[in-house]
N, C-alpha and C positions, 0 to 999 in steps of 0.2 A: 226309411231313414231319417224322414220328418220327426217321427215319434221318438227315436233313439237319441237323436241329436238335438232336438229343441223341446218337444213337449214333455218327454220322460224328465230330463233335468229340472224342468220347472215344477212339474206335479211332485217329484220326489224332494222338493224343497219343503213340502207341507208334510204335516204328519199323515199317516196313511189314511185315516178316516176322513180328514179334510180333503185329501186329495180325490177320494172316492166322490165327496159331496160336489167337488168342482165338475167332475166327469158326469156325474148325474144331471147337474145343472145344464150342461150342454144337450144331453139327450132329452131333457124338458124342453128347451128352447127349440130344438129340431121338430118337436111335435106341433109346434105353432107356426112353422114356416111352410108354406105350400110347396109341395113337390120335393121337399128336401129329403123325404125317406126315399123317394125314388132315386134321388141322387146318390143316396148312401147305398142302395142296392147295386148301382151300376158301378160304383167303385169297390165295394168290398165283397161283393158275391162272385163265386166260382161255380159255374154250373157245368155238369157232365152227366149223362145218363149212366156212366160207370159208377157214380158216387150215390145214385139214388137207389133207394131199397126200401122194402116193407119190412118193419120189425114190430112184433106184437099187435100186428094188424094195422099200424100205423105208417103212413107213407113219409118217409124222411128224404128232403131233397138232397141232403148230403149228411155224412155221419158225425159232423163236429158240432157238439152242443155246448151252451154255456151252463155251467153247473149253478146249483143253488147258491145264495149267498151274495151275489152281485145285484140282483134286482129282489129285494125283499119285500117290496111293497106293491109290485105289479104295474107300478107307474112307468117303469122305463121299458117295459116289453114291446110297446109299439115302435119303438127306434131300435132296440136291440135286435130284434127279429130281422132287420134290414142290414146288420152288419156282418153278414157272411155266414151266419150260424144256420145249421139244419134244424135247430130247436133251442128254445130257451125255458130254463126251469125257474119258475118264481118260487120265492120263499127263502128261508123256512117261515111258514105262517103258523100261527098258534091260534086256539079258539079265543083266547083273551089277548088283548093289547098289552105289550110289555115293552118296557124301555130298554132292556137288556142291561148288561153289567156296567159298572162304573168304568169311566174312561181314566187312564188309556187302556184300549182292548183290542188294538191291532197293531202289530209289530212287523217291521221289514227286516230282512237278512239279505241285502244285495248281493254279496259275495256268493251266497248259496241259492240264490233266486228263490227265496222261501218267504213265507209268512206265517206267524203265530197270531192266531185270534181267539179271544174268549168274549165274542160279541153277546152271546147269551140270547139268541132268538129275538133281537129287537125288531119289532114289526108292530103295524097298526092293529092286528087282530083280524080274525076271518070275516067278520062283518064288514069292515071298511075295505078290506080288499076285494070282497065279494062286489062291493059298490062300484069300485074302480073297474073291474073286470067287466061288469055288466054293460058299462057305457062304452067300452073300447071296441074298435072295429077288429074283429078277428083276422089274423093274418099268420100263416106259418104254424108251426107245432109248438105248443104250449104244455109244459110240464107244471104241476102244482105239488110243491113239497111241503108236508104238514109235520109238525112236531108238537110235543106235549107243552102245555103252558107250564111256566115254573111254579106257579101257585096250586096248581092241581094235583092233589096227592097221587101217587103212583097207583094206587088201588082204583083210582077213577080215570086212569088213562084211557080205556076204551071210549067212554063217552066223550072225553076231550077231543080226541081224534075224529070220531064220528061227527061230532058238531062242525069241525073245520071241513071235513070233506063234504059234508051236506051243503055247505055254504059254497065251496069252491068247485067242486067236481063238474058242475054245469058248464064251466068255462074252461075245462081242461081236456087235453088229448090223452094225457096220462096222469096218474097221480103217484107220489112216492111217500112212503111211511118212513120218516126219519127217526130212529131210535138210536143213532151213533154219534151224535154230537157230544164231544166230551164237556160242554159249557153249560149244560142243564143239569144239576144235582140228580143222581139216580137214574138219568135216561138210559144210560148203556145197560143198565140191569134188565131193560126189557128186551135185550138180545138173548136173555136165558131160554131154554127150549120151552119151559112151561110158560113163561110171561109172553114169550112171542107168539104161542099157540093161541093163548087167550085173547092177545091183542088183534091178530089178524083174523081170527074167527069172528070176534066182536065187531070188527069193523065191517065185514061183510054182513053180518047180521043187521047191523045198522042200515043196510040197504036191502033187507029181505032176502039176503043171500045172493044177490045179483048186483055186484059193484059194476057201476056203469061204464067205466073206462079201464084200460089195463093198469094194474096196481103193481108198483115195483117196491122192493124193500132196499133200503140203503144200509150198508153195514160198515163197521168200524176196521181199520187195519190192524188194531191191537188185540183181535180175538185170537185164542190158540187156534191151531189147525184143526183140532178136533172140534171146537165151537164153531168155526167156519163150515165145517163139513156138515155139522148137526143142523145148523141154520138152513144151509142150502137144500138139504134133505126135506127140512120143514117146507121150504118154499114150494118144493114139488108136491108133498103131500097137502098142503094147504091151497094148492093151486094158484099160487102167486105168479103173476105174469112176467117177473123179470127180477134182476138184481143190479144194484149200483155199487160198484167196488172201486175205490173205497171213500170213506170220509177222512177226516184229518187224523192225525196220529198224536198220542201223547209221548211218544218216543223222540227224544231230542238228541240222542248220542251223535247224530251225523251233523250237529251244529258246533260240535267240539265241546271242550271243557268249559265249566262255569255255570254260573246260574243263569236260568232262562225264564221268562215270564210263563205263567200259567197259561194254558190253552193249548189249542190244537194246531200242530205244525201242517202246513201243505207246501206245494211247490216241489222243486228239485229233489230235496232229501227224501221224498215220500215215493218217488217213481218206482224204484226196484221193488218195494214192498207191495205196491198196488199191482204192479206186473205180475209178481208172483200169485198174489191172491187171485187175479184175473185166470192165470194159468191153472192154477189148482181148481178153481170153479169150473172151468171149462171141461176139465177131465172128470168131474163129478156130474155136472149137468148134462154133458153130451148133446148139447144143442137143443134140449127139450125146452128151456126157457132162455130167453136172450140175457146178456150182460152188457151193462154200461161201464167201461172202464175210465176211471177219473183218478188222478193224482201225479202231478209233475210233468204232465205232457206240455211241453213248450216247442215242440219242432215236428215237422213231418216225419222224421226218422223214428223219433219216440211214439208218434201215433201209429205208424206202420208196425212197431214192435207190439204195441198194445192189441192191434188187431190180430196179429199173427199169434199171440198168446191166448186169444179167445174172445175178445171184445167184439159185439156186433155194432156198437156204437161207442163213441168216447164224449167226455166233456172235459172243458178246460175252465180255469178260474186264475189261479196265481200265474201261470204262464201268460195269461192274457194282460196281466198287470206289468209284467216284466218286458215281454215282447211286443206288445202294443196291439191295435185294432186290426192290423192285417193278418194276425196269427191265424185266423180261421181260413182266409184265403191261402195263405202259404201252406197250411196243412194239406187242404183240399187239392191244390196245385200239385204238391209233392206226391199224394197218393194216387191222382189221376195219371201223372206222368210215369209212376211206377207200373200202374196197370197197363197202360199203352204199351211201353217197353216190354212188358212181359206177357202180352197178349191175353190179359186178364180181363174178362167182359164185365165183372161186377165186384164191388167192394166185398160182398158176402163171400166171394170165393176165397179170400184171404184168411177169413176167421178160422184161427186155430191152427194155421198151416205150421206154426212153430212153438205150439204149447209145450212148455217143459216145466218140470219142478226141479228146484236146486236141491 
């Protein structure tokens, strides 16, 4: 209630990006105060053996992760991992430093609990992020999300991704190939069958065919069902370790009539589309590789729906902005109580129980 009644009204007086910088400043400060991270853990963590599982060979203490985009620099990870998350995904990071698109580039839709962003992969670049990660004390599960540098031609995408991963993978538990952001020109064209085959194959060749951590592919919700199916089959044939469904959408019809800013829509209006994609993916993949479900999850009930549709793990971002820092704990508490009530021993038993196609 403190967040909803006091902190959120204050933060929402600022434009979204300034509000994010204020929150980031708190996390920076928390790292300088002895024992504060332990205090954060005691307040925000929810532990239960029913929530713990191994996915893609990685032990996740709980299934709620923070999606890429919140911590673009890796500077916040040491604090965020103590905020009740089972994992935190850093990025998106590019090989070259880039400032991102011109401001304003982040827009709130409070009534719909949604955001539109056209950030453009603003980040300090793989070299600088690697320097930050190198000196951090490792704690919890860390994902690294990499995208293509804006200035890099599409035909040189493979070398761009390989450079980033070579720098960052030593500090990652898993890695993500982001080809689905709508805010880098041409990036989504890498989701075509030919381009994706070349990209994933090339990335693995950059590590002599032995990529050192599980490699996930993040896809857009704007793919046709045929494209989704083709990409998932490619993931199997190319031995990708998992998929993340989904990134933001360009479809803004759920925001109502009128002109809307360019960029990707996230939050509540994306939930049904992401849920549908997860369900379809589960029926195609049949548990052969894991699915991380992301898009519009802002409650325990929605999280449960995502697991029942076929997600092995979930991630939140926009819901975290609107619901506040206790959302991971709220979701984990809801899931644990549901399992206890229904005599379910582990979260993995829920996965795909209600997978359906509309």
